[in-house]
Structures are given as C-alpha cells and as structure tokens.
C-alpha positions as CSV (number, residue, x, y, z in Angstrom):
1,M,-76.5,-125.8,-119.2
2,M,-79.6,-123.6,-119.0
3,E,-79.8,-124.0,-115.2
4,S,-76.2,-123.1,-114.7
5,G,-76.6,-120.1,-117.1
6,N,-79.7,-118.9,-115.1
7,A,-77.8,-119.4,-111.9
8,S,-74.8,-117.3,-113.1
9,E,-77.3,-114.6,-114.3
10,G,-78.9,-114.7,-110.9
11,N,-75.5,-114.3,-109.2
12,S,-74.7,-111.4,-111.5
13,A,-78.0,-109.8,-110.7
14,M,-77.3,-110.1,-107.0
15,G,-73.8,-108.7,-107.5
16,N,-75.1,-105.7,-109.5
17,S,-77.8,-105.1,-106.8
18,S,-75.2,-104.9,-104.1
19,N,-73.2,-102.5,-106.2
20,A,-76.3,-100.4,-106.7
21,S,-76.9,-100.3,-102.9
22,D,-73.3,-99.0,-102.5
23,G,-74.1,-96.1,-104.9
24,S,-72.0,-97.5,-107.7
25,A,-74.6,-99.1,-110.0
26,Q,-73.2,-100.4,-113.2
27,T,-74.8,-101.5,-116.5
28,P,-73.4,-104.0,-118.9
29,Y,-74.7,-101.8,-121.8
30,P,-71.9,-99.3,-122.7
31,L,-72.8,-95.7,-122.0
32,P,-71.5,-94.3,-125.3
33,M,-73.5,-96.9,-127.2
34,A,-76.6,-96.1,-125.2
35,L,-76.2,-92.4,-125.9
36,A,-75.5,-92.9,-129.6
37,T,-78.5,-95.2,-130.1
38,L,-80.7,-92.8,-128.1
39,V,-79.8,-90.0,-130.5
40,L,-80.5,-92.2,-133.5
41,S,-83.8,-93.3,-132.0
42,V,-84.9,-89.7,-131.4
43,A,-83.9,-88.8,-135.0
44,G,-86.0,-91.8,-136.2
45,L,-88.9,-90.4,-134.2
46,V,-88.7,-87.1,-136.0
47,G,-88.1,-88.6,-139.4
48,N,-91.0,-91.1,-139.3
49,L,-93.3,-88.4,-137.9
50,L,-92.6,-86.2,-140.9
51,I,-93.3,-89.1,-143.3
52,V,-96.6,-89.8,-141.6
53,L,-97.6,-86.1,-141.7
54,A,-96.6,-85.8,-145.4
55,M,-98.7,-88.9,-146.2
56,L,-101.7,-87.4,-144.5
57,R,-101.4,-83.9,-146.0
58,S,-100.5,-84.7,-149.6
59,R,-103.4,-86.0,-151.8
60,K,-100.8,-87.3,-154.3
61,L,-99.5,-89.7,-151.7
62,Q,-102.9,-91.1,-150.8
63,N,-102.9,-94.4,-152.7
64,K,-102.5,-98.1,-151.8
65,C,-98.7,-98.2,-151.8
66,S,-98.5,-94.9,-149.9
67,A,-100.9,-96.1,-147.3
68,L,-98.7,-99.1,-146.7
69,I,-95.6,-96.9,-146.5
70,G,-97.4,-94.5,-144.1
71,A,-98.4,-97.5,-141.9
72,L,-94.7,-98.6,-142.0
73,A,-93.6,-95.1,-141.0
74,A,-96.1,-95.0,-138.1
75,T,-94.9,-98.4,-137.0
76,D,-91.3,-97.3,-137.1
77,F,-92.3,-94.3,-135.0
78,I,-93.6,-96.6,-132.3
79,I,-90.5,-98.7,-132.5
80,C,-88.2,-95.6,-132.2
81,A,-90.3,-94.5,-129.2
82,Y,-89.8,-97.9,-127.7
83,L,-86.1,-97.9,-128.3
84,T,-85.8,-94.4,-126.9
85,Q,-87.7,-95.6,-123.8
86,L,-85.3,-98.5,-123.3
87,R,-82.2,-96.3,-123.6
88,V,-83.7,-93.9,-121.1
89,I,-84.3,-96.8,-118.7
90,I,-80.7,-97.9,-119.2
91,L,-79.3,-94.4,-118.6
92,L,-81.5,-93.8,-115.5
93,D,-81.4,-97.3,-114.0
94,G,-77.9,-98.7,-114.2
95,D,-78.7,-101.9,-112.3
96,S,-80.9,-103.3,-115.1
97,S,-80.1,-106.9,-114.2
98,K,-82.8,-106.7,-111.5
99,W,-85.4,-107.0,-114.3
100,T,-87.0,-110.3,-115.0
101,N,-88.1,-111.5,-118.5
102,A,-91.7,-111.1,-117.6
103,Q,-91.1,-107.5,-116.5
104,C,-89.1,-106.7,-119.6
105,L,-91.9,-108.1,-121.8
106,T,-94.5,-106.0,-120.0
107,V,-92.5,-102.9,-120.6
108,S,-91.7,-103.9,-124.2
109,V,-95.2,-105.2,-125.3
110,H,-95.9,-102.2,-127.6
111,G,-92.4,-102.4,-129.1
112,I,-92.3,-106.1,-129.9
113,F,-95.8,-105.9,-131.3
114,A,-94.7,-103.0,-133.6
115,L,-91.5,-104.9,-134.6
116,S,-93.7,-107.9,-135.7
117,V,-96.0,-105.5,-137.7
118,Q,-92.9,-103.9,-139.2
119,S,-91.7,-107.2,-140.5
120,G,-95.1,-108.0,-142.0
121,L,-95.4,-104.6,-143.6
122,G,-92.0,-105.0,-145.3
123,L,-93.3,-108.1,-147.0
124,A,-96.7,-106.5,-147.7
125,I,-95.1,-103.6,-149.6
126,G,-93.1,-106.1,-151.6
127,I,-96.2,-108.0,-152.5
128,D,-98.0,-104.7,-153.4
129,R,-95.2,-103.7,-155.8
130,L,-95.2,-107.2,-157.4
131,L,-98.9,-107.1,-158.0
132,A,-98.7,-103.5,-159.3
133,I,-96.1,-104.6,-161.8
134,R,-97.4,-108.1,-162.7
135,L,-101.2,-107.3,-162.7
136,P,-101.5,-103.5,-163.2
137,H,-105.1,-103.6,-164.5
138,L,-106.5,-105.7,-161.7
139,Y,-104.4,-103.8,-159.1
140,N,-106.0,-100.5,-160.2
141,K,-109.5,-102.0,-160.0
142,W,-109.2,-103.4,-156.5
143,P,-111.0,-101.2,-153.9
144,A,-108.3,-99.6,-151.7
145,C,-110.1,-100.4,-148.4
146,T,-110.7,-104.1,-149.3
147,Y,-107.2,-104.5,-150.6
148,L,-105.5,-102.9,-147.6
149,T,-107.6,-104.9,-145.2
150,A,-106.7,-108.1,-147.0
151,L,-103.0,-107.3,-146.6
152,S,-103.1,-105.9,-143.1
153,T,-105.3,-108.6,-141.4
154,P,-102.6,-111.4,-141.6
155,I,-100.0,-109.0,-140.4
156,L,-102.0,-108.0,-137.3
157,A,-102.9,-111.6,-136.6
158,Y,-99.3,-112.6,-136.8
159,A,-98.1,-109.8,-134.5
160,T,-101.0,-110.5,-132.0
161,L,-100.4,-114.2,-131.8
162,L,-96.6,-113.9,-131.5
163,T,-97.1,-111.3,-128.7
164,L,-99.6,-113.5,-126.8
165,F,-97.3,-116.5,-127.1
166,A,-94.4,-114.4,-125.7
167,F,-96.5,-113.7,-122.6
168,R,-97.3,-117.4,-122.3
169,E,-93.6,-118.3,-122.4
170,S,-92.5,-115.4,-120.2
171,T,-90.5,-116.4,-117.1
172,E,-89.1,-114.8,-113.9
173,T,-85.5,-115.4,-115.1
174,P,-83.4,-112.3,-114.7
175,V,-82.3,-110.5,-117.9
176,W,-79.0,-108.8,-118.4
177,V,-80.4,-105.8,-120.3
178,C,-84.1,-105.3,-121.3
179,M,-84.0,-105.3,-125.1
180,P,-86.3,-106.9,-127.8
181,P,-84.4,-110.3,-127.7
182,T,-84.6,-110.5,-123.9
183,A,-88.3,-109.6,-123.9
184,Y,-88.9,-113.0,-125.5
185,S,-88.1,-116.3,-123.8
186,G,-87.8,-119.9,-124.7
187,K,-89.9,-121.1,-127.6
188,A,-91.3,-117.6,-128.1
189,R,-87.8,-116.3,-128.9
190,Q,-87.1,-119.2,-131.2
191,L,-90.4,-118.6,-133.0
192,W,-89.7,-114.9,-133.3
193,V,-86.3,-115.5,-134.8
194,A,-87.5,-118.3,-137.2
195,S,-90.5,-116.3,-138.4
196,N,-88.4,-113.2,-139.1
197,I,-85.9,-115.4,-141.1
198,V,-88.8,-116.7,-143.2
199,I,-90.3,-113.3,-143.7
200,V,-86.9,-111.9,-144.8
201,L,-86.6,-114.8,-147.3
202,F,-90.0,-114.0,-148.7
203,V,-89.2,-110.3,-149.0
204,L,-86.0,-111.1,-151.0
205,I,-88.0,-113.5,-153.3
206,T,-90.8,-110.9,-153.8
207,Y,-88.5,-108.0,-154.6
208,G,-86.3,-110.3,-156.7
209,L,-89.4,-111.3,-158.8
210,A,-90.5,-107.7,-159.1
211,H,-87.0,-106.6,-160.3
212,H,-86.9,-109.5,-162.8
213,I,-90.2,-108.5,-164.3
214,V,-89.2,-104.9,-164.6
215,R,-85.9,-105.8,-166.3
216,R,-87.8,-108.1,-168.8
217,K,-90.1,-105.2,-169.7
C-alpha cells in the first residue's frame, strides 16, 4: 500500500510539474486558506513579539512563571514565522509537489524544533503552577536560574532528539504540501504524534490537579 501510495504521489508530482511548465501551476492547498492562515500567522508574530517585549520591560513580570510564559511567546513567535514562511512558499511556488520529504524537513527544521519546544513548555507551565500551589514555600525558595534550567533541559533535549530522529528518517519521497506533518516521515512522524498525545495527557492531568487543589482551598 505504501509503495502504491508513493507511486501515485510521484505521478501527481510529475503531473503538477508538467502543468507548471505550461504556465498553469496549481497547488492542492486552497488559495483562500493560504491567505487566511498567512494573515493569522502575521498577527501571531506581532502579538507574541509584544508579549516578549512586555516581559523584558516590566520588572513585575520578571519571575519564574513569567519567564516560562515569555519563553513560550518567543517559541510561538518562531512558529508563526515558520508558518508565514510556508504560506509564502505556497503562494509563490504553486507546484509544491516537487518538494521531497528531506527538502521539506530542511526548510522546516526551525519550525518543527520550536513546535516540540512549545509542547514541552505547555507542560512545564502546568508543572510550575502545580508546584506554586502545592508547595508555595519551597517554590519561592528555589533559585530561579536553577529552577528554570531544571525545567528547560528536558524540553530542549526532547526537541533536539526528535528533530535529529526526523533527519534520520527523512526520505526522498515527494510531499503534497510542505507542512509540519509532511516534514516528518515514517517512524519519526509516529513518534511525533505519540509524544504529543502523551504530553497533552500530562498537561490535562497537571492542570486538573492544580484546579482540584485550588477548589479544595
């Protein structure tokens, strides 16, 4: 089934390439959707940049939780820049099926790394709030630098290993449109999906526990 699917994708890529040579390049990604998501991505760029600037300029926001939120905003800024980049590619290069998985991954490396960091930071902020509620005295005593390093190290390690594994699993298979899911291939895509599901479950559990503790108090 995989071989026939790859063959059909290859035939589609050849067909699109011939259309492009005739001056009538087409993209399977709808133009209105590309424009709409481009506008949203640019808005995300501006919004997250304002959050980062506010975190840097306001002394009241320079604490452990705010540092994590600022890091999340900076990560979201990179993701929005990445998504803007992809939409511009789609708009300028209609025959996107000539891209291979390896080429898409190379163009997307900063974006998929930031997406992995984003997932980890979502969980880290949940853990931070749970610790602040459950162990307030210890939480206030922990040095900010040591605390933030302890939270960020596993996140960066996870994002780095997942990105390296994506390069290891990359192929020359044509991709229909270069997007985060198509930047991954084979086992790397399965690991990316599975790890995100696990992280989401832990996020729900963490925030659920924090909410339960607050209600009990």
